[in-house]
C-alpha positions as CSV (number, residue, x, y, z in Angstrom):
1,M,-59.4,8.0,-56.6
2,S,-60.9,5.5,-59.0
3,D,-64.0,3.3,-59.1
4,T,-62.8,1.0,-61.8
5,L,-59.9,-1.4,-62.2
6,Q,-58.9,-3.3,-65.4
7,G,-57.0,-6.6,-65.4
8,D,-54.3,-7.5,-62.9
9,I,-52.6,-4.9,-60.7
10,R,-49.7,-4.8,-58.3
11,C,-49.3,-2.6,-55.2
12,D,-47.6,-2.7,-51.9
13,V,-50.7,-3.1,-49.8
14,A,-54.3,-3.9,-50.6
15,V,-56.9,-2.9,-48.0
16,V,-60.2,-4.7,-48.1
17,G,-62.9,-2.5,-46.7
18,A,-63.3,1.3,-46.6
19,G,-64.6,1.8,-43.1
20,P,-62.7,3.5,-40.2
21,A,-60.2,0.7,-39.6
22,G,-59.5,0.2,-43.3
23,L,-59.1,3.8,-44.2
24,M,-57.0,4.5,-41.1
25,A,-54.7,1.6,-42.1
26,A,-54.5,3.0,-45.6
27,E,-53.6,6.5,-44.3
28,R,-50.8,5.2,-42.1
29,L,-49.4,2.9,-44.8
30,A,-49.4,5.6,-47.5
31,G,-47.7,7.9,-45.0
32,A,-45.0,5.3,-44.7
33,G,-44.3,5.6,-48.4
34,L,-46.2,2.4,-49.5
35,T,-48.5,2.3,-52.5
36,V,-52.0,1.5,-51.2
37,R,-55.2,0.5,-52.9
38,V,-58.5,0.2,-51.0
39,F,-61.3,-2.1,-52.2
40,E,-64.8,-1.5,-51.1
41,R,-67.9,-3.6,-52.1
42,M,-70.3,-0.7,-51.7
43,P,-70.7,2.2,-54.2
44,T,-69.3,4.7,-51.6
45,P,-66.9,4.3,-48.7
46,A,-67.6,4.6,-45.0
47,R,-71.3,3.8,-45.3
48,K,-71.7,2.5,-41.8
49,L,-69.8,5.5,-40.3
50,L,-72.0,7.9,-42.3
51,L,-75.2,6.2,-41.2
52,A,-74.1,6.1,-37.5
53,G,-73.2,9.8,-37.7
54,R,-76.5,11.1,-38.9
55,G,-77.6,12.0,-35.5
56,G,-74.2,13.2,-34.3
57,L,-70.9,11.3,-34.8
58,N,-69.7,10.0,-31.4
59,L,-66.0,9.6,-32.2
60,T,-64.6,8.6,-28.7
61,H,-65.1,9.3,-25.0
62,S,-63.3,11.5,-22.5
63,E,-63.4,9.3,-19.4
64,P,-60.1,8.3,-17.8
65,L,-58.2,5.6,-19.7
66,H,-58.5,2.9,-17.0
67,A,-62.3,3.2,-17.1
68,F,-62.2,3.5,-20.8
69,L,-60.3,0.2,-21.2
70,D,-62.8,-1.5,-18.9
71,R,-65.4,-1.2,-21.6
72,Y,-63.6,-3.9,-23.6
73,G,-64.1,-6.6,-21.1
74,A,-62.0,-9.7,-21.8
75,R,-60.1,-7.9,-24.6
76,R,-59.0,-5.1,-22.3
77,R,-55.3,-5.9,-22.4
78,I,-55.1,-6.3,-26.2
79,I,-57.0,-3.1,-26.9
80,A,-54.9,-1.3,-24.3
81,G,-51.9,-1.9,-26.6
82,W,-53.8,-0.4,-29.5
83,L,-54.8,2.7,-27.5
84,E,-51.2,3.2,-26.4
85,R,-50.5,3.9,-30.1
86,F,-53.7,5.8,-30.9
87,G,-55.8,6.9,-28.0
88,P,-58.7,9.3,-27.5
89,E,-56.6,12.4,-27.6
90,D,-54.7,11.2,-30.7
91,L,-58.1,10.7,-32.4
92,R,-59.2,14.2,-31.5
93,A,-55.9,15.6,-32.8
94,W,-56.2,13.6,-36.0
95,A,-59.8,15.0,-36.6
96,A,-58.5,18.5,-36.0
97,G,-55.9,17.9,-38.6
98,L,-58.7,17.3,-41.0
99,G,-60.3,20.6,-40.0
100,V,-62.9,18.9,-37.8
101,E,-62.8,20.3,-34.3
102,T,-64.4,18.3,-31.5
103,F,-66.0,18.9,-28.2
104,V,-66.9,16.9,-25.0
105,G,-70.6,16.6,-24.4
106,T,-72.2,16.6,-21.0
107,S,-72.1,12.8,-21.0
108,G,-68.4,12.8,-21.6
109,R,-68.8,11.7,-25.2
110,V,-66.7,13.4,-27.9
111,F,-68.4,14.8,-31.0
112,P,-67.4,16.9,-34.0
113,V,-68.5,20.5,-33.5
114,Q,-70.6,20.2,-36.6
115,M,-72.0,16.9,-35.4
116,K,-71.8,15.4,-38.9
117,A,-69.9,12.3,-40.2
118,S,-70.1,13.5,-43.8
119,T,-67.8,16.5,-43.2
120,L,-65.1,14.3,-41.6
121,V,-65.4,11.6,-44.3
122,R,-65.1,14.1,-47.2
123,A,-62.0,15.7,-45.6
124,W,-60.5,12.3,-45.0
125,L,-61.0,11.1,-48.5
126,R,-59.4,14.3,-49.8
127,R,-56.4,13.7,-47.6
128,L,-56.1,10.0,-48.7
129,A,-56.3,11.0,-52.4
130,G,-53.6,13.6,-51.9
131,M,-51.4,10.8,-50.3
132,G,-51.9,8.7,-53.4
133,V,-54.3,6.1,-52.0
134,T,-56.5,4.7,-54.7
135,L,-60.1,3.7,-53.8
136,H,-62.0,1.1,-55.8
137,T,-65.6,0.9,-54.9
138,R,-68.1,-1.8,-56.1
139,H,-65.4,-4.5,-55.7
140,R,-66.5,-7.6,-53.7
141,W,-63.7,-9.6,-52.2
142,L,-63.8,-13.3,-53.1
143,G,-60.6,-14.5,-51.4
144,W,-57.4,-15.7,-53.0
145,S,-56.4,-17.5,-56.1
146,E,-54.1,-20.5,-56.0
147,D,-51.0,-18.4,-56.4
148,G,-52.0,-16.1,-53.5
149,T,-53.3,-13.1,-55.4
150,L,-56.4,-11.4,-54.1
151,R,-59.6,-11.9,-56.1
152,F,-62.3,-9.4,-56.5
153,L,-65.5,-9.1,-58.6
154,D,-66.1,-5.6,-59.8
155,G,-69.5,-3.8,-60.4
156,A,-69.7,-5.0,-64.0
157,G,-69.2,-8.7,-62.9
158,A,-65.6,-8.8,-64.2
159,A,-62.9,-10.7,-62.2
160,V,-60.0,-8.6,-60.9
161,S,-56.7,-10.0,-59.5
162,V,-54.5,-7.9,-57.2
163,H,-50.9,-8.8,-56.5
164,A,-50.0,-7.2,-53.2
165,R,-47.0,-7.6,-50.9
166,A,-49.4,-7.4,-48.0
167,A,-53.1,-7.1,-47.3
168,V,-55.2,-5.6,-44.6
169,L,-58.7,-7.1,-44.1
170,A,-61.1,-4.7,-42.6
171,A,-64.5,-5.8,-44.0
172,G,-66.5,-5.2,-40.8
173,G,-68.7,-7.5,-38.9
174,A,-72.3,-8.5,-39.8
175,S,-74.5,-5.8,-38.4
176,W,-76.3,-3.3,-40.7
177,P,-75.6,-5.5,-43.8
178,R,-77.1,-2.8,-46.0
179,T,-73.9,-0.8,-45.4
180,G,-71.8,-3.6,-46.7
181,S,-70.9,-5.5,-43.6
182,D,-72.5,-8.9,-44.1
183,G,-70.0,-11.2,-42.7
184,T,-69.5,-13.3,-45.8
185,W,-65.8,-13.2,-45.2
186,T,-66.1,-15.7,-42.4
187,D,-66.5,-18.6,-44.9
188,I,-63.5,-17.4,-46.9
189,L,-61.2,-17.3,-43.9
190,A,-62.5,-20.5,-42.4
191,A,-61.7,-22.3,-45.6
192,R,-58.1,-21.1,-45.3
193,G,-57.7,-22.5,-41.8
194,V,-58.4,-19.3,-39.9
195,A,-60.2,-19.8,-36.5
196,V,-63.3,-17.6,-36.5
197,E,-65.8,-17.3,-33.7
198,P,-69.5,-17.1,-34.9
199,L,-70.7,-13.6,-35.3
200,R,-73.3,-12.5,-32.8
201,P,-75.3,-9.3,-32.2
202,A,-73.8,-6.6,-30.0
203,N,-75.2,-3.3,-28.9
204,V,-78.6,-4.7,-29.7
205,G,-82.2,-4.5,-28.5
206,F,-83.8,-7.3,-26.5
207,E,-87.2,-8.8,-26.4
208,V,-89.6,-8.4,-23.5
209,P,-93.2,-9.9,-23.3
210,W,-95.1,-6.6,-23.0
211,S,-98.8,-6.5,-22.4
212,D,-100.8,-5.1,-25.3
213,H,-101.6,-2.0,-23.2
214,L,-98.0,-1.1,-22.6
215,R,-96.9,-1.8,-26.1
216,E,-99.7,0.2,-27.7
217,R,-99.4,3.2,-25.3
218,F,-95.6,3.5,-24.8
219,A,-93.7,1.9,-27.7
220,G,-91.2,4.4,-28.9
221,Q,-91.0,6.4,-25.7
222,P,-87.8,6.9,-23.7
223,V,-87.5,5.8,-20.1
224,K,-85.5,8.4,-18.1
225,P,-84.1,8.8,-15.6
226,A,-83.5,5.1,-14.9
227,A,-80.7,2.7,-14.0
228,L,-80.4,-0.9,-15.2
229,T,-78.6,-3.7,-13.3
230,L,-77.4,-7.1,-14.3
231,G,-75.1,-9.4,-12.4
232,G,-74.0,-6.7,-10.0
233,R,-73.3,-4.2,-12.7
234,R,-75.3,-0.9,-12.7
235,V,-75.7,1.5,-15.6
236,K,-77.5,4.8,-15.1
237,G,-78.9,6.3,-18.2
238,E,-81.9,5.9,-20.4
239,F,-83.5,3.4,-22.8
240,V,-86.4,3.1,-25.1
241,I,-89.5,0.9,-25.0
242,T,-90.0,-0.7,-28.4
243,D,-92.7,-2.9,-29.9
244,T,-90.6,-5.9,-29.2
245,G,-88.8,-5.0,-26.0
246,V,-86.0,-2.5,-25.0
247,E,-83.1,-0.8,-26.7
248,G,-80.9,2.3,-26.2
249,G,-77.8,3.4,-24.5
250,A,-78.3,1.9,-21.0
251,V,-79.3,-1.4,-22.6
252,Y,-76.4,-1.5,-25.0
253,A,-74.0,-1.0,-22.1
254,L,-75.2,-4.3,-20.7
255,S,-75.8,-6.0,-24.0
256,A,-72.9,-8.5,-23.8
257,P,-73.7,-10.1,-20.5
258,L,-77.4,-9.8,-21.2
259,R,-77.0,-11.5,-24.6
260,D,-74.9,-14.2,-23.0
261,A,-77.4,-14.8,-20.2
262,V,-80.4,-15.1,-22.6
263,E,-78.4,-17.5,-24.9
264,R,-77.4,-19.6,-21.9
265,D,-80.6,-19.7,-19.9
266,G,-83.3,-18.7,-22.3
267,W,-84.1,-15.5,-20.4
268,A,-82.6,-12.9,-18.1
269,A,-83.8,-10.8,-15.2
270,L,-82.9,-7.2,-16.0
271,G,-83.1,-5.0,-12.9
272,L,-84.6,-1.5,-13.2
273,D,-84.3,1.3,-10.7
274,L,-87.1,3.8,-11.6
275,L,-85.7,6.4,-9.1
276,P,-81.9,6.3,-9.6
277,D,-81.4,9.7,-8.0
278,L,-83.0,8.8,-4.7
279,E,-81.7,6.6,-1.9
280,A,-83.8,3.6,-0.9
281,A,-84.3,5.0,2.6
282,E,-85.8,8.2,1.1
283,V,-88.1,6.2,-1.1
284,R,-89.3,4.2,1.9
285,R,-89.9,7.4,3.9
286,R,-92.1,8.9,1.1
287,T,-94.1,5.7,0.4
288,A,-94.8,5.3,4.2
289,R,-96.6,8.7,4.1
290,R,-98.9,7.8,1.3
291,G,-102.5,8.7,2.1
292,A,-105.8,7.8,0.5
293,E,-105.0,9.3,-2.8
294,S,-104.8,7.2,-6.0
295,L,-101.6,5.5,-6.9
296,A,-101.1,7.7,-10.0
297,T,-101.6,10.9,-8.0
298,F,-99.2,9.7,-5.3
299,L,-96.5,8.7,-7.7
300,K,-96.7,12.0,-9.5
301,K,-96.6,14.1,-6.4
302,A,-94.1,12.1,-4.4
303,F,-91.7,11.1,-7.2
304,A,-92.7,12.9,-10.4
305,L,-93.2,9.4,-11.7
306,T,-95.5,9.4,-14.8
307,G,-95.7,8.1,-18.3
308,P,-93.6,5.1,-19.3
309,R,-91.9,4.8,-15.9
310,A,-95.2,4.6,-14.1
311,A,-96.4,2.2,-16.7
312,L,-93.4,-0.1,-16.2
313,L,-94.1,-0.1,-12.5
314,R,-97.7,-1.3,-13.1
315,E,-96.5,-3.8,-15.7
316,F,-94.2,-5.7,-13.4
317,A,-95.3,-5.1,-9.9
318,T,-98.2,-7.1,-8.5
319,R,-101.4,-5.4,-7.2
320,D,-100.5,-6.4,-3.6
321,E,-97.1,-4.8,-4.0
322,L,-98.6,-1.6,-5.3
323,A,-100.9,-1.4,-2.4
324,D,-98.3,-2.0,0.3
325,P,-96.0,1.0,1.1
326,A,-92.9,-1.1,1.9
327,A,-93.3,-3.4,-1.1
328,L,-94.0,-0.4,-3.3
329,A,-90.8,1.3,-2.2
330,L,-88.8,-1.9,-3.0
331,R,-90.3,-2.2,-6.5
332,L,-89.6,1.5,-7.3
333,K,-85.9,0.7,-6.7
334,E,-85.8,-2.9,-7.7
335,L,-88.2,-3.8,-10.5
336,T,-87.4,-6.8,-12.7
337,I,-87.9,-6.8,-16.5
338,P,-88.0,-10.3,-17.9
339,V,-85.8,-10.4,-21.1
340,T,-86.7,-13.4,-23.2
341,G,-84.9,-12.9,-26.5
342,V,-82.1,-11.1,-28.4
343,R,-82.9,-9.1,-31.6
344,P,-81.4,-10.4,-34.8
345,L,-77.8,-9.7,-35.9
346,D,-78.9,-7.6,-38.8
347,R,-80.7,-5.3,-36.4
348,A,-77.7,-4.8,-34.1
349,I,-75.4,-1.8,-34.1
350,S,-72.3,-4.0,-34.0
351,S,-71.3,-7.6,-33.8
352,A,-69.3,-9.8,-31.5
353,G,-67.2,-12.7,-32.6
354,G,-64.9,-12.8,-35.6
355,V,-61.3,-13.8,-36.1
356,R,-59.9,-15.2,-32.9
357,F,-57.0,-13.4,-31.4
358,D,-55.1,-16.7,-31.2
359,A,-55.3,-16.8,-35.0
360,V,-53.2,-13.5,-35.3
361,D,-49.9,-12.5,-33.8
362,E,-49.2,-9.3,-31.9
363,R,-49.0,-7.4,-35.2
364,L,-52.5,-8.6,-36.1
365,M,-51.2,-10.8,-38.9
366,L,-52.9,-14.1,-39.5
367,T,-50.5,-16.9,-38.6
368,A,-52.1,-19.1,-41.2
369,L,-51.7,-16.5,-43.9
370,P,-48.4,-14.6,-43.6
371,G,-48.7,-11.0,-45.0
372,T,-52.4,-10.8,-44.3
373,F,-53.5,-8.6,-41.4
374,V,-56.9,-8.0,-39.8
375,A,-58.4,-4.9,-38.3
376,G,-61.7,-3.5,-37.0
377,E,-64.8,-5.5,-36.3
378,M,-63.5,-8.6,-38.1
379,L,-61.6,-9.4,-34.9
380,D,-63.3,-11.0,-31.9
381,W,-63.9,-8.0,-29.6
382,E,-66.9,-5.9,-28.7
383,A,-67.6,-2.7,-26.8
384,P,-70.6,-0.6,-26.0
385,T,-71.7,2.5,-27.9
386,G,-70.4,5.8,-26.5
387,G,-67.3,6.2,-28.7
388,Y,-65.6,3.0,-27.6
389,L,-66.4,1.1,-30.8
390,L,-65.1,3.8,-33.2
391,Q,-62.0,4.4,-31.0
392,A,-61.0,0.8,-31.2
393,C,-61.7,0.6,-34.9
394,F,-59.4,3.6,-35.6
395,A,-56.7,2.3,-33.2
396,G,-56.9,-1.2,-34.6
397,G,-56.4,0.2,-38.1
398,V,-53.3,2.0,-36.8
399,R,-51.9,-1.2,-35.2
400,A,-52.5,-3.3,-38.3
401,A,-50.7,-0.7,-40.5
402,E,-47.8,-0.7,-38.1
403,G,-47.8,-4.5,-38.3
404,V,-47.7,-4.4,-42.1
405,A,-44.8,-1.9,-42.0
406,E,-42.9,-4.0,-39.5
407,W,-43.4,-7.2,-41.5
408,L,-42.3,-5.7,-44.7
409,A,-39.3,-4.3,-43.0
410,D,-38.3,-7.6,-41.5
411,G,-36.9,-8.9,-44.8
412,N,-40.2,-9.9,-46.4
413,R,-40.0,-7.3,-49.1
414,Q,-40.8,-9.8,-51.8
415,G,-43.8,-11.0,-49.8
416,E,-44.5,-14.6,-48.9
417,Q,-46.8,-16.9,-50.9
418,R,-50.1,-17.3,-49.1
419,S,-51.1,-20.9,-49.2
């Protein structure tokens, strides 16, 4: 693999972006006998994947496929087609082929045995190099020239032109911009007549107007066990109290509807069950037996409720509710956290929005730019953390590669001029 490129170059397929979707597309295309070059703006490939995998790379999830697909909301049907081609078991088999064995954790999430992204990425890059894929880092994509060639700016500031029969765009969304995904491609595509939905934060933290006492005492601490509810949907798990509000797995699972509600109404009522493992009737029975002991003592003895969970109860329940057994039982099961803001896009784990699906055909080719395909977070879909994001990125890369191969085989071997 190479970091430099001199003058004009020709290849079968140019891939823009060396993340999971781009590298998977490159692998499939090279395996089909096509010459492939991958262009990455950062000094090293797969930066976001490596950063996400520092604490344990969550590749996919083991839950049944029907439940798995529900995680993609309005894009369920589209992504179901991707996962038919490359599903969770296919991803695990692919990782095993790289020498990276995986296991299913207690949560159902799937991780590499070594829990590291770096091991997988190194093995993957070795495979790609052996397949003849050339990687060019420090190459920023600028769009197209008038004759349809791809334009790049290399690390030395020199212009590079790439004549490719087809291209796969996999430049990511706009979260974690320090990893290379800054969303600047939206203007490039919009200028070419491609419909793009504005990029918005997904899997993101939310702002809550904490009291100084709660913020100073409990910021950074996890809240567990707990269950969050919004609009009839309930998620059992844990989250973290931050200086500005809340974040973490249970929050991310509700981030799409929570974000939409805050953007629409200016705030949202996030329900909190502090005792998710107890039925409401049992909670009422125990609170009815409260004696003269202090609230803190009672909560600790009756429910093992201490620390941040007890603090949240005091934060949002009134004094009268805390003193009345029936009202206390209700608040232990139904507390409301007022969410007043969404954290910025550059602080989000992923992004929503992107190239609209009515701007691409079933092969993920841009209808306005024949021969140009889109994969990964550049497309307008979102999913919670837990393996769903990565699975769809890998599978979307496979679908885009198949689309390229199909298009080139359909009599377009000389390519079409992109206008």
